[in-house]
C-alpha positions, -999 to 999 in steps of 0.1 A, spaced: 261 -234 -1 244 -262 19 233 -237 46 218 -214 19 199 -243 4 184 -252 37 175 -216 43 157 -214 9 139 -247 15 127 -238 50 114 -204 38 95 -218 9 80 -245 31 68 -220 56 55 -196 29 34 -224 15 19 -231 49 11 -195 57 -1 -183 22 -17 -214 8 -20 -216 -30 10 -194 -38 17 -194 -75 50 -208 -87 61 -174 -100 57 -159 -65 76 -188 -49 104 -182 -75 104 -145 -64 107 -155 -28 135 -180 -36 155 -152 -53 149 -128 -23 161 -154 2 191 -164 -20 202 -128 -26 194 -111 8 188 -140 32 154 -127 41 134 -148 66 96 -155 64 97 -169 100 111 -136 113 87 -115 94 112 -100 69 87 -103 41 49 -102 37 26 -114 9 -2 -90 4 -26 -85 -26 -5 -109 -47 27 -90 -41 57 -95 -19 66 -66 5 97 -63 27 93 -51 63 111 -25 84 124 -52 107 137 -72 77 155 -42 63 172 -35 97 183 -71 100 196 -70 64 216 -38 73 231 -55 104 241 -86 85 259 -64 60 276 -44 88 260 -11 80 280 16 98 251 41 104 218 56 96 213 94 98 178 108 100 166 144 100 134 163 95 128 182 63 115 212 82 104 233 52 80 204 42 66 197 76 34 212 90 26 203 126 -9 218 124 -20 194 98 0 164 110 23 163 79 59 152 85 87 146 61 121 130 69 153 123 51 173 93 60 209 85 48 224 50 51 261 46 52 271 10 42 308 16 51 330 43 66 340 57 32 304 56 18 289 88 6 255 75 17 223 64 2 194 89 8 157 83 10 127 105 19 95 95 37 64 115 43 32 109 63 0 127 71 -35 117 82 -45 110 45 -19 84 38 -16 64 70 -38 36 83 -64 44 110 -44 21 132 -15 46 134 -32 79 130 -17 103 156 18 88 150 24 103 116 59 116 126 71 81 135 56 66 103 74 93 82 107 85 98 102 48 93 94 52 57 125 74 51 147 48 67 131 20 47 136 38 14 172 46 21 179 10 31 162 -3 0 184 19 -21 215 9 -3 210 -28 -6 192 -30 -39 158 -41 -27 133 -34 -54 103 -44 -32 81 -17 -16 80 -19 22 49 -27 42 52 6 61 51 26 29 15 13 22 -11 37 35 -36 11 46 -10 -12 62 13 11 80 24 0 114 30 -36 126 16 -61 100 5 -84 128 -12 -57 149 -47 -69 141 -39 -105 149 -39 -116 185 -47 -81 198 -82 -70 206 -91 -37 190 -113 -13 210 -149 -15 202 -160 15 181 -194 24 166 -198 10 132 -194 39 107 -199 40 70 -161 41 62 -148 27 94 -128 -5 99 -146 -37 107 -129 -62 130 -95 -46 125 -97 -47 87 -85 -16 67 -111 11 62 -129 13 29 -111 45 20 -77 29 27 -86 -1 5 -96 22 -23 -65 43 -19 -44 12 -21 -61 1 -54 -55 36 -68 -18 35 -60 -14 -2 -71 -29 4 -106 -18 41 -109 -54 54 -113 -65 90 -112 -81 95 -77 -104 123 -88 -118 102 -117 -122 72 -94 -143 92 -70 -165 105 -98 -170 70 -111 -177 57 -76 -204 83 -70 -220 74 -104 -217 37 -96 -234 42 -62 -260 65 -75 -251 94 -51 -238 129 -56 -206 121 -37 -189 90 -25 -195 100 11 -232 98 6 -231 61 -4 -238 33 20 -211 10 31 -225 -19 11 -224 1 -21 -189 13 -15 -177 -23 -8 -194 -34 -40 -177 -6 -60 -143 -15 -45 -147 -51 -55 -159 -40 -90 -129 -17 -96 -104 -43 -83 -117 -69 -106 -119 -45 -136 -83 -33 -130 -70 -68 -127 -88 -80 -158 -82 -50 -181 -67 -19 -167 -67 -1 -201 -104 -5 -204 -109 8 -168 -87 38 -175 -108 45 -207 -139 43 -185 -125 67 -159 -114 92 -186 -151 96 -196 -156 112 -162 -131 139 -171 -158 154 -193 -180 183 -180 -209 171 -160 -235 184 -184 -219 166 -213 -220 133 -194 -256 139 -183 -267 144 -219 -249 112 -230 -264 92 -201 -299 106 -210 -295 95 -246 -286 60 -234 -316 58 -210 -344 77 -228 -355 59 -261 -358 80 -292 -393 87 -304 -401 72 -337 -426 98 -347 
């Protein structure tokens, strides 16, 4: 009991130093994670990203070892894989004990849902995601893992202390190792469960271009900031706004014209 108290106290202290200004609710969540699963901030078992806690692959493996997991079986789901497009799907089964029937989890990866930092390694990302999901089921971890996030796949600390190769600045490229704009937008879409097609239509309208690809980087960054703030402040209002883009283009155009062109009084 005393050892567990010291573990909780040291983790909370380190978390406050790393992520300054943590709300009390998030500290309480961390306390519960440490008490229940002995996760360690110092060892990188958990990460705090976008106001949410995430568990890491390394943390899940250490958890399995502490609980004497007897084995993890991983296999490709061949019928769902497509090597030509870089799409891979794996199934992992975790056996907590010799008599266990196993806890299964699936993981998929393709160039559209992995970070630019790990593109070309989709097969390994898919395998890691499958193992993570199976371990989370086996040990009752309700947190999503870092490796399951498209814009943050791979080592969470990769962009720190490692120089990234210099690349030409592109409209949607990464800047100083930060996630690409597309990845940031995809993360928001998943986080708030938004319709990606409607978000793209709203983005094009917001940026004043026919498609999102035609917008400048500054405009796209402005839109991402706008939609993040809108979703956080009032998601229902944002969804209502997005639904207006489900109407046919000509209907929206007429409505916009009525808003812009004043009616004649004559």
